[in-house]
C-alpha positions in Angstrom: -9.0 12.2 -34.0 -7.6 15.5 -33.0 -4.2 15.8 -31.3 -6.0 17.6 -28.2 -8.6 14.6 -27.7 -5.6 12.1 -28.1 -3.6 13.9 -25.5 -6.9 14.5 -23.3 -7.4 10.4 -23.3 -3.9 9.8 -22.5 -3.8 12.1 -19.4 -7.1 10.2 -18.4 -5.6 6.9 -18.8 -2.5 8.3 -16.9 -4.7 9.2 -14.2 -6.6 6.2 -14.0 -3.3 3.8 -13.8 -2.4 6.1 -10.8 -2.7 4.6 -7.3 -5.8 6.5 -5.9 -4.2 6.3 -2.3 -1.1 8.2 -3.5 -2.6 11.3 -5.6 -2.4 13.7 -3.0 0.7 12.5 -1.5 2.7 14.2 -4.5 3.4 17.2 -2.2 5.1 15.2 0.2 9.2 15.5 0.3 11.8 14.9 2.8 13.1 18.4 2.5 9.6 20.0 3.0 10.6 22.0 6.0 14.2 22.9 4.8 13.3 26.6 4.6 10.7 26.6 7.2 11.8 24.5 10.4 15.1 23.2 9.2 16.0 21.5 12.5 12.6 19.6 12.7 13.8 16.1 12.6 16.2 16.5 15.2 14.1 18.6 17.6 11.4 15.9 17.2 13.9 13.0 17.8 15.2 14.5 21.0 11.9 14.6 22.5 11.1 11.2 21.6 14.3 10.2 22.9 13.7 12.1 26.2 10.0 10.2 26.5 11.8 7.1 25.6 13.9 7.3 28.6 10.9 7.8 30.9 9.1 4.7 29.7 9.8 2.1 26.9 5.8 2.2 26.3 6.7 5.2 24.3 7.9 2.8 21.4 5.0 0.6 20.8 2.5 3.2 21.7 3.8 5.5 19.0 4.1 3.1 16.5 0.5 2.1 16.9 -0.8 5.6 17.1 0.6 6.0 13.6 -1.1 2.9 12.3 -4.5 3.8 14.0 -4.2 7.3 12.4 -3.4 6.5 9.1 -6.3 3.5 8.5 -9.0 6.2 9.5 -9.4 9.2 7.2 -5.4 9.0 6.3 -2.2 10.2 8.1 -3.8 13.5 9.3 -3.4 13.4 13.1 -7.4 12.9 13.6 -6.6 10.4 16.2 -5.0 12.8 18.2 -8.3 15.1 18.6 -10.2 15.0 21.9 -14.0 14.4 22.1 -16.1 17.4 22.8 -19.7 17.6 24.0 -20.7 18.2 20.2 -18.5 15.4 18.8 -17.3 11.9 19.8 -13.7 11.8 18.2 -11.8 8.7 17.1 -9.6 8.2 20.0 -13.0 7.4 21.8 -14.1 4.6 19.6 -13.9 1.3 21.2 -11.0 0.1 19.1 -9.1 2.8 20.0 -9.5 2.9 24.0 -6.4 0.5 23.9 -4.3 3.0 22.4 -1.7 3.8 25.3 -1.4 7.4 26.5 2.2 7.5 26.3 1.6 7.5 22.4 -0.2 10.5 22.7 2.1 12.4 25.2 5.1 11.7 22.6 3.4 13.7 20.1 2.4 16.4 22.5 6.0 16.5 24.0 7.2 16.7 20.6 4.9 19.3 19.1 5.6 21.6 22.2 9.6 21.1 21.3 9.0 22.5 17.9 6.7 25.0 18.7 9.2 26.5 21.4 11.6 27.3 18.5 10.0 30.8 17.1 10.9 30.0 13.3 9.1 26.7 13.8 5.9 27.7 15.8 2.7 26.5 14.2 4.3 25.7 10.8 4.8 21.9 11.6 1.8 19.9 11.2 0.8 17.2 14.0 0.6 14.4 11.3 4.1 15.1 10.1 5.4 15.1 14.0 3.5 11.6 14.5 5.2 10.3 11.3 8.6 11.3 12.4 8.0 10.2 15.9 6.9 6.6 14.6 10.4 6.4 12.8 12.2 7.3 15.7 10.7 4.9 18.1 11.6 2.0 15.6 15.3 3.3 15.6 15.3 3.6 19.4 14.3 -0.1 19.5 17.0 -1.1 17.4 15.0 -1.2 14.1 16.2 0.5 10.6 16.3 4.1 10.3 14.5 5.8 7.1 13.9 8.8 5.4 10.2 10.2 6.3 8.4 12.0 3.4 6.8 15.4 5.0 4.2 18.2 4.2 1.0 16.6 5.4 -1.6 18.8 6.6 -3.8 18.0 9.8 -7.4 16.9 9.0 -10.3 19.0 10.0 -12.5 16.3 11.1 -12.6 13.3 13.8 -15.3 11.0 14.1 -15.7 7.9 16.4 -18.3 6.8 13.6 -15.4 6.8 11.0 -13.2 4.2 12.8 -15.9 1.3 12.2 -14.7 -1.4 9.9 -11.4 0.4 9.3 -9.0 -1.2 11.6 -7.9 -4.9 11.6 -9.4 -7.1 14.5 -7.3 -9.8 16.3 -9.6 -12.7 14.9 -8.9 -11.5 11.0 -8.3 -14.2 8.5 -5.9 -13.5 5.7 -8.9 -12.3 3.2 -10.3 -9.8 6.0 -6.3 -8.6 6.6 -5.5 -8.2 2.8 -9.1 -6.5 2.0 -8.5 -3.9 4.6 -5.0 -3.2 3.7 -5.8 -3.2 0.1 -8.7 -0.2 0.7 -5.6 1.5 1.8 -3.1 0.9 -1.2 -1.3 -1.7 0.5 -0.3 -5.1 -0.8 -0.3 -8.6 0.9 3.7 -8.4 1.7 3.0 -4.6 3.0 0.2 -6.0 5.6 3.1 -9.1 6.7 5.8 -6.4 6.9 3.4 -4.0 8.9 2.3 -6.8 11.1 6.2 -7.2 12.1 5.2 -4.3 14.3 4.0 -6.9 16.9 7.5 -7.5 17.7 7.0 -4.9 20.1 4.1 -3.9 22.6 1.6 -5.9 24.5 -2.1 -6.7 24.5 -4.9 -7.5 27.1 -5.8 -11.0 27.6 -9.4 -10.4 26.1 -8.2 -9.9 22.8 -6.9 -13.4 22.6 -8.7 -15.6 25.3 -10.9 -17.1 22.7 -8.1 -19.0 21.1 -6.8 -20.4 24.7 -10.2 -21.2 26.3 -12.2 -22.7 23.1 -12.7 -26.2 23.3 -10.4 -27.6 21.8 -7.7 -25.0 22.3 -6.8 -23.4 18.9 -4.7 -26.0 17.2 -2.4 -23.5 15.7 -1.0 -22.2 19.1 2.1 -23.9 19.9 0.7 -26.1 23.1 3.4 -24.9 25.6 2.8 -21.3 24.7 -1.1 -21.7 25.1 -0.5 -23.3 28.5 1.8 -20.4 29.4 -0.9 -18.0 28.1 -3.4 -19.6 30.5 -1.1 -19.2 33.4 -0.8 -15.5 32.3 -4.3 -15.1 31.5 -6.6 -17.1 34.1 -10.6 -16.8 33.0 -11.1 -14.0 35.6 -7.9 -12.0 34.9 -7.7 -8.3 35.9 -8.7 -6.7 32.4 -5.6 -4.4 32.9 -3.1 -7.3 32.6 -1.0 -7.0 29.6 0.8 -10.0 27.7 4.0 -9.2 25.6 3.2 -9.6 22.0 6.7 -11.3 21.2 7.4 -13.8 23.8 11.0 -13.6 23.2 12.4 -10.1 22.4 9.5 -7.9 23.4 11.7 -4.8 23.6 13.7 -5.3 20.6 12.4 -4.2 16.9 13.6 -7.2 15.2 12.4 -10.2 13.0 11.8 -12.7 16.0 8.1 -11.9 15.4 8.2 -14.1 12.2 10.3 -16.9 13.9 7.3 -17.1 16.7 4.9 -17.6 14.1 6.8 -20.6 12.7 6.8 -21.8 16.1 3.0 -21.4 16.7 3.7 -18.4 18.8 1.5 -15.6 17.2 -0.7 -14.1 19.9 -3.6 -13.1 17.7 -5.4 -15.1 15.1 -4.5 -12.6 12.8 -0.7 -13.2 13.4 -0.8 -16.9 13.4 -2.9 -16.7 10.2 0.1 -15.3 8.3 2.0 -18.4 9.0 -1.0 -21.0 8.7 -2.1 -19.7 5.3 -0.2 -21.3 2.4 -0.5 -18.0 0.6 1.4 -15.8 2.9 3.9 -18.5 4.4 6.5 -18.0 2.1 6.8 -14.2 3.1 6.6 -14.9 6.7 9.4 -17.7 6.0 11.5 -15.1 4.2 11.3 -12.4 6.9 11.9 -14.9 9.7 15.3 -16.2 7.9 16.5 -12.6 6.8 16.1 -9.5 8.9 17.7 -7.1 6.2 14.8 -8.4 3.9 12.2 -7.8 6.6 14.0 -4.1 7.4 13.7 -3.1 3.7 10.2 -4.4 3.3 8.9 -2.5 6.7 10.6 0.7 5.6 8.9 0.5 2.1 5.2 -0.6 3.8 5.8 2.3 6.1 6.7 4.9 3.5 3.3 3.8 1.5 1.4 4.0 4.8 2.6 7.5 5.5 1.1 8.5 2.2 -2.3 7.5 2.9 -5.1 10.0 2.5 -2.7 13.0 3.1 -4.3 16.3 3.3 -3.2 19.4 1.7 -3.7 23.2 2.4 -7.2 22.8 0.7 -8.7 20.3 3.0 -6.4 20.3 6.0 -4.6 22.7 8.3 -1.6 23.3 10.8 -3.2 22.5 14.3 -1.9 24.9 16.9 -3.3 22.1 19.4 -2.7 18.3 18.0 -6.0 17.3 20.4 -8.1 20.6 19.2 -9.9 20.9 15.5 
């Protein structure tokens, strides 16, 4: 066999072994804007802090926006695009209608702050601004800081139809969760760590009412917690009423989410299953007992999430307006 054929086979094998979800992320670097817009991180951070001072909803809304963006066509800011007469965009899919407007506004404000600097104008992608803002809100809520890889381009399409089957549902079991996350190159441990973002934010009653009004009440629910939820979410509740995902420390990024699961206080079926299923319980117990272990796993999972479906100059662009393709 010639050396050329051997080399070609070796190259082919090495490509096959690479994670396909990470292939386009090779361009990412924390220093991507060092000579383009050197102060981009501080500009975005200041804009996010200003928004945070106006409302705490900035935190869970921005974090959830990043997740919903990356799981549909990758981290390309396609979730920020507004629908037009000819196109229903991702944000108007039923799974995205509950995304709080404050998340979108955070990115819009940060983009405006970046573009106010002549050197940076139209040089920083909306996708990168969202990735930075997601990190910044975690820090503002008391969570870990971490290095954000940069260099994403913004997507060229945003279709509501692409959202179908791409986002986890509150009734998912462990197999369904693992399958969906694996489709994005993420492991069960990554999934459990990212679920910890439910230590922040809120949900509307209709997302879990089946658990508290079934006969019998979902047995994996703590009885006292179930009674509290029934009080807060009566059968004919105003659909705008929102319940904290974490009943104990809803405004702090911490590992209390996992302690809640140990106590039967997971709001969604997809939360409580992480403790109920023997396959994932050891990881929940590990994160519950050691905040540092949770934080390091969360940072690793967020970094991997940020590499999903990254666009390049060949299949992306830098949008001048994040809401317009």
